[in-house]
C-alpha positions as CSV (number, residue, x, y, z in Angstrom):
1,M,153.8,273.9,-113.4
2,D,156.3,276.7,-112.9
3,K,155.8,280.4,-113.7
4,K,157.9,280.3,-116.9
5,T,155.7,277.6,-118.4
6,V,152.5,279.5,-117.5
7,I,153.9,282.6,-119.1
8,F,154.9,280.7,-122.3
9,L,151.4,279.2,-122.5
10,G,149.8,282.6,-122.0
11,I,151.9,284.1,-124.8
12,S,151.1,281.2,-127.1
13,I,147.4,281.5,-126.5
14,L,147.6,285.3,-127.0
15,I,149.2,284.8,-130.4
16,L,146.4,282.4,-131.4
17,L,143.7,284.9,-130.3
18,V,145.4,287.7,-132.2
19,M,145.5,285.6,-135.4
20,L,141.8,284.7,-134.9
21,Y,140.9,288.3,-134.4
22,F,142.5,289.3,-137.8
23,V,140.8,286.4,-139.5
24,G,137.5,287.4,-138.0
25,I,136.2,285.6,-134.9
26,D,132.6,285.9,-136.1
27,D,133.4,284.2,-139.4
28,V,135.3,281.4,-137.5
29,I,132.3,280.9,-135.2
30,K,129.9,280.7,-138.1
31,S,132.2,278.1,-139.8
32,L,132.2,276.1,-136.5
33,Q,128.4,276.0,-136.5
34,F,128.3,274.2,-139.8
35,A,130.8,271.5,-139.0
36,D,129.7,267.9,-139.3
37,L,130.1,266.6,-135.7
38,R,130.0,263.0,-136.8
39,I,133.2,263.4,-138.8
40,I,134.8,265.3,-136.0
41,A,133.9,262.5,-133.6
42,L,135.5,260.1,-136.1
43,A,138.7,262.3,-136.0
44,V,138.7,262.1,-132.2
45,L,138.4,258.3,-132.3
46,L,141.2,258.1,-134.8
47,Q,143.4,260.2,-132.5
48,V,142.6,257.9,-129.5
49,F,143.6,254.9,-131.7
50,T,146.8,256.7,-132.5
51,Y,147.6,256.9,-128.8
52,Y,147.2,253.2,-128.7
53,L,149.6,252.8,-131.6
54,Y,152.1,255.1,-129.8
55,T,151.9,252.8,-126.8
56,L,152.1,249.6,-128.8
57,R,155.4,250.8,-130.4
58,W,156.8,251.6,-127.0
59,K,155.7,248.2,-125.7
60,I,157.5,246.5,-128.6
61,L,160.7,248.2,-127.7
62,N,160.3,247.6,-124.0
63,N,159.8,243.9,-124.7
64,I,162.9,243.7,-126.8
65,A,164.8,245.2,-123.8
66,D,163.2,242.6,-121.4
67,M,160.9,245.2,-119.8
68,D,157.5,243.6,-120.0
69,S,154.7,246.0,-119.2
70,S,151.1,245.9,-120.3
71,I,149.4,248.4,-122.6
72,T,147.1,249.5,-119.8
73,K,150.1,250.5,-117.7
74,L,152.0,252.2,-120.5
75,L,149.2,254.2,-122.1
76,P,148.7,256.6,-119.2
77,M,152.5,257.2,-119.2
78,V,152.4,258.0,-122.9
79,L,149.6,260.5,-122.3
80,V,151.6,262.2,-119.4
81,G,154.6,262.3,-121.7
82,L,152.6,264.0,-124.5
83,A,151.2,266.5,-122.0
84,V,154.7,267.4,-120.7
85,N,155.8,267.8,-124.3
86,N,153.0,270.1,-125.0
87,I,153.4,272.5,-122.0
88,T,157.2,272.8,-122.0
89,P,159.2,274.7,-124.7
90,S,161.6,271.9,-125.2
91,G,161.3,270.9,-128.8
92,R,158.7,268.3,-128.1
93,G,161.3,266.3,-126.0
94,G,160.5,267.3,-122.4
95,G,158.1,264.4,-121.9
96,E,160.6,261.6,-122.8
97,P,162.6,261.7,-119.5
98,V,159.2,261.8,-117.7
99,R,158.1,258.6,-119.4
100,A,161.4,256.9,-118.6
101,Y,161.3,258.0,-115.0
102,I,157.7,256.9,-114.4
103,L,158.3,253.5,-116.0
104,S,161.5,253.0,-113.9
105,R,159.8,254.0,-110.7
106,E,156.5,252.1,-111.3
107,E,158.0,248.9,-112.7
108,G,161.4,248.9,-111.0
109,Y,163.6,248.9,-114.2
110,P,166.9,250.7,-114.3
111,M,166.6,254.3,-115.4
112,E,169.3,254.0,-118.1
113,E,167.3,251.1,-119.7
114,T,163.9,252.8,-119.6
115,F,165.5,256.0,-121.0
116,A,167.3,254.1,-123.8
117,A,163.9,252.5,-124.8
118,V,162.3,255.9,-124.8
119,V,165.1,257.4,-126.9
120,A,164.7,254.5,-129.4
121,D,161.0,255.1,-129.5
122,R,161.6,258.8,-130.2
123,A,164.1,257.9,-132.9
124,L,161.6,255.6,-134.6
125,D,159.1,258.5,-134.6
126,T,161.7,260.8,-136.0
127,F,162.8,258.6,-138.9
128,P,159.6,258.7,-140.9
129,F,159.2,262.4,-140.0
130,V,162.6,263.1,-141.6
131,V,161.7,261.2,-144.7
132,L,158.4,263.0,-145.0
133,A,160.0,266.4,-144.2
134,I,162.6,266.0,-147.0
135,I,159.9,265.1,-149.5
136,T,157.7,268.0,-148.2
137,I,160.5,270.6,-148.5
138,I,161.2,269.6,-152.1
139,A,157.5,269.5,-153.0
140,M,156.5,272.8,-151.3
141,T,159.3,274.8,-153.0
142,F,157.3,274.1,-156.2
143,Y,153.8,274.5,-154.7
144,F,154.3,277.6,-152.6
145,D,156.4,280.7,-153.3
146,F,158.7,280.2,-150.3
147,P,161.3,282.8,-149.4
148,V,164.8,281.5,-149.5
149,W,165.4,282.0,-145.8
150,L,162.5,279.8,-144.9
151,I,163.7,277.0,-147.1
152,V,167.2,277.4,-145.5
153,V,165.7,277.3,-141.9
154,M,163.6,274.2,-142.6
155,T,166.5,272.4,-144.3
156,T,168.9,273.3,-141.5
157,A,166.3,272.0,-138.9
158,V,166.0,268.7,-140.7
159,I,169.8,268.3,-141.0
160,A,170.2,269.0,-137.3
161,I,167.6,266.3,-136.5
162,V,169.4,263.8,-138.7
163,I,172.8,264.6,-137.2
164,I,171.4,264.1,-133.6
165,L,169.7,260.9,-134.7
166,I,172.8,259.5,-136.3
167,A,175.0,260.5,-133.3
168,L,172.7,258.7,-130.9
169,I,172.7,255.5,-133.0
170,Y,176.5,255.7,-133.7
171,M,177.2,256.2,-129.9
172,S,175.2,253.0,-129.3
173,I,177.0,250.8,-131.9
174,N,180.5,252.2,-131.6
175,P,182.1,251.7,-128.2
176,D,185.0,254.1,-129.0
177,F,182.6,256.9,-129.8
178,G,180.6,256.1,-126.7
179,E,183.8,256.4,-124.6
180,R,184.6,259.8,-126.2
181,V,181.1,261.0,-125.3
182,D,181.6,259.6,-121.8
183,G,184.9,261.4,-121.5
184,W,183.4,264.7,-122.7
185,I,180.6,264.4,-120.1
186,I,183.1,263.6,-117.3
187,G,185.1,266.6,-118.3
188,L,182.1,268.8,-117.9
189,V,181.4,267.2,-114.5
190,R,184.9,267.8,-113.3
191,R,184.8,271.4,-114.4
192,F,181.5,272.4,-112.8
193,Y,180.8,269.8,-110.1
194,K,183.6,269.4,-107.5
195,K,181.7,267.8,-104.6
196,N,181.6,264.0,-104.7
197,S,182.6,264.0,-108.4
198,E,184.0,260.4,-108.3
199,E,180.7,259.0,-107.2
200,L,178.9,261.0,-109.9
201,E,181.4,259.9,-112.5
202,D,180.8,256.3,-111.6
203,K,177.0,256.8,-112.1
204,I,177.6,258.5,-115.5
205,H,179.8,255.6,-116.6
206,S,177.2,253.1,-115.5
207,A,174.3,255.0,-117.1
208,I,176.1,255.4,-120.5
209,R,177.1,251.7,-120.5
210,G,173.5,250.7,-119.7
211,F,172.2,253.1,-122.3
212,Q,174.5,251.6,-125.0
213,D,173.7,248.0,-124.1
214,T,169.9,248.6,-124.3
215,M,170.1,250.7,-127.5
216,N,172.3,248.0,-129.1
217,L,169.8,245.3,-128.1
218,V,166.9,247.4,-129.6
219,I,168.7,248.4,-132.8
220,H,169.8,244.9,-133.8
221,N,166.5,243.2,-133.1
222,R,164.5,242.3,-136.3
223,K,161.2,243.2,-134.6
224,V,162.2,246.9,-134.9
225,M,162.5,246.7,-138.7
226,Y,159.5,244.3,-139.1
227,Y,157.0,245.9,-136.6
228,A,158.1,249.1,-134.9
229,L,159.4,251.0,-137.9
230,P,156.4,250.3,-140.2
231,L,154.1,251.2,-137.2
232,S,155.8,254.6,-137.1
233,F,154.9,255.3,-140.7
234,I,151.4,254.2,-140.1
235,I,151.1,256.6,-137.1
236,W,152.2,259.5,-139.2
237,I,149.7,258.6,-142.0
238,F,146.9,258.5,-139.4
239,E,148.0,261.9,-138.0
240,I,147.7,263.4,-141.5
241,F,144.4,261.6,-142.2
242,R,143.0,263.0,-139.0
243,V,143.6,266.5,-140.3
244,Y,142.0,265.6,-143.6
245,L,138.9,264.4,-141.6
246,V,138.7,267.7,-139.8
247,F,138.7,269.7,-143.0
248,L,136.1,267.3,-144.5
249,A,133.9,268.0,-141.5
250,F,133.9,271.7,-142.6
251,G,133.0,270.7,-146.2
252,A,136.5,271.7,-147.5
253,S,137.8,269.5,-150.2
254,V,141.6,269.7,-149.6
255,N,144.1,267.5,-151.3
256,V,145.4,265.0,-148.7
257,I,148.9,265.4,-150.0
258,L,148.7,269.2,-149.4
259,I,147.4,268.5,-145.9
260,G,150.3,266.2,-145.3
261,E,152.8,268.8,-146.5
262,V,151.4,271.6,-144.3
263,F,151.2,269.2,-141.4
264,I,154.9,268.2,-141.7
265,V,156.0,271.9,-141.9
266,A,153.8,272.7,-138.9
267,S,155.3,269.7,-137.0
268,L,158.8,270.9,-137.8
269,V,157.9,274.4,-136.4
270,G,156.5,272.7,-133.3
271,M,159.8,271.0,-132.7
272,I,161.6,274.3,-132.3
273,P,162.0,274.9,-128.6
274,L,160.4,278.4,-128.4
275,L,156.8,278.0,-127.3
276,P,155.0,275.1,-125.6
277,G,154.1,272.5,-128.3
278,G,154.6,275.2,-130.9
279,L,151.2,276.7,-129.8
280,G,150.5,279.8,-131.7
281,A,153.3,279.3,-134.2
282,V,152.0,275.9,-135.5
283,D,148.4,277.3,-135.6
284,G,149.5,280.3,-137.6
285,I,151.5,278.2,-140.0
286,M,148.5,276.0,-140.7
287,I,146.1,278.8,-141.1
288,V,148.4,280.8,-143.5
289,F,149.3,277.8,-145.7
290,Y,145.8,276.4,-146.0
291,S,144.5,279.8,-146.9
292,A,147.2,280.2,-149.5
293,A,146.1,276.8,-150.9
294,G,142.6,278.2,-151.6
295,V,140.7,277.4,-148.4
296,T,138.9,280.4,-147.0
297,A,140.6,282.0,-144.0
298,S,137.6,281.4,-141.8
299,V,137.4,277.7,-142.6
300,S,141.2,277.4,-142.3
301,A,141.1,279.0,-138.9
302,A,138.0,277.0,-137.7
303,A,139.5,273.7,-138.9
304,T,142.9,274.5,-137.3
305,V,141.2,275.3,-134.0
306,V,139.3,272.0,-134.0
307,E,142.4,270.1,-135.1
308,R,144.5,271.5,-132.3
309,L,141.8,270.8,-129.8
310,I,142.0,267.2,-130.8
311,S,145.8,266.8,-131.3
312,F,147.1,269.2,-128.7
313,W,144.6,270.1,-126.0
314,M,143.0,266.6,-125.7
315,A,146.3,264.9,-124.9
316,T,147.4,267.8,-122.7
317,I,144.3,267.8,-120.6
318,I,144.1,264.0,-120.2
319,G,147.8,263.8,-119.4
320,L,147.6,266.5,-116.7
321,V,144.6,264.9,-115.2
322,I,146.5,261.6,-114.9
323,L,149.8,263.2,-113.7
324,P,148.9,263.6,-110.0
325,Y,148.5,259.8,-109.9
326,Y,152.3,259.5,-110.5
327,G,153.2,262.6,-108.5
328,S,153.1,266.2,-109.8
329,S,156.7,266.6,-108.5
330,V,157.9,264.9,-111.7
331,L,156.5,267.8,-113.8
332,D,157.9,270.3,-111.4
333,R,161.4,268.9,-111.8
334,I,161.3,268.8,-115.6
335,S,159.8,272.3,-115.8
336,T,162.5,273.8,-113.5
337,G,165.3,272.3,-115.6
338,S,166.2,269.1,-113.8
339,D,168.4,266.9,-116.0
340,S,168.2,263.2,-116.6
341,E,170.9,262.4,-114.2
342,E,169.0,264.0,-111.3
343,I,165.9,262.1,-112.3
344,S,168.0,258.9,-112.4
345,D,169.3,259.6,-108.9
346,E,165.8,260.0,-107.5
347,S,164.7,256.8,-109.3
348,E,167.5,255.0,-107.4
349,D,166.4,256.6,-104.1
350,D,162.8,255.5,-104.7
C-alpha cells in the first residue's frame, strides 16, 4: 500500500471521527450498547451470502467465455478485488484489473479475456444501479428538499455512468467503433511512447480484439439475460435489505424504500474517485439523510458505523488478509498507477 493510499485512508477516517464528534460519541456508544446482536449477526451472514452471489455471477460470465473456475477459487479473488476497490480512490473500479490479473495468472487464461469478463461483470452490476439511481433521484426530489446543484451533480454522474456503459457495449458489438478506439489508443502510444512502439501497438491490437471477442460472446449469450442480470438485481436488493436489518437491530423502524433511496445516493457518492471507498463521504451522507428522515442522530450514526463495518471494513480486512497469497506486488502496482497494459505484460511474462 503506497503513501498516497494511506494518506487518503487517514483523511477519510478523520472525516468520520469529526462527524461522530459533532453527533456525540457518547450517544453513539449508548446506542451501540442497545443493539440486538442477533439481528446484526444475521446482517453479517447476509453480506457473506452476497459475496457468494457476486462470485456466482462472475462464474456464469467466465463459463460463457470458456473459462471454467470453481467458486472456491473465484471467491478469494472477489474479496481481494473488493478490498482494492475500498482502499483506492478510483471510483470503486481499482479492484477490477486486479481480479482479471489474478485469474489470468492463476488459471492461465489470456488477460484480455479475463478483463473482458470482469468488465461485463461490472456492467451487470452497474445496470440495476443505474435503474435504481434514476428512480431514486426522481423520488428523493419529492421526499427531501434537495438543492438544485446536488440534483444536477447526481444526474450528471448517472448520465456519465450510462455513457461509459453504452460506449463499452457499443465498442464490443460494432467493429468500426472498436477500430476507431484502437486507432485513438495507438495515436496516444505513438505520441508518448517512442521505444518499441510497434511491439506495443501489436499487443494493443491483440488485446482489443480479444476484449471485443469475449465481450461479444458474453453479451449475446442468453444466460446473461436469464441468470446473470436477474442475479444483479437480487444482489442490490440484498444490499439494501442488509441496511434495513442493521437499523432494525437498533429498534429503528425505517421504511425500506427510504433505506434503498439513501443507500443508492450513498453508493453514487462512493463511486466518485475522491476518497477510498467513499469513506467519510458515504458515512456522512447516510447519517445526514437518515437523520433528516426522522431517525435520531445517535441511532443514525451508530447504525451507519455498524453498516460500514459489515459492508466496507469486513471485505477490506478479509481481502487484504488473502492478498499476500497472490502477491502483494499486485496491490502495489495498482496503487502506484500501473495500467491494464502493464499488468497484461506481466501476466504474459508469468
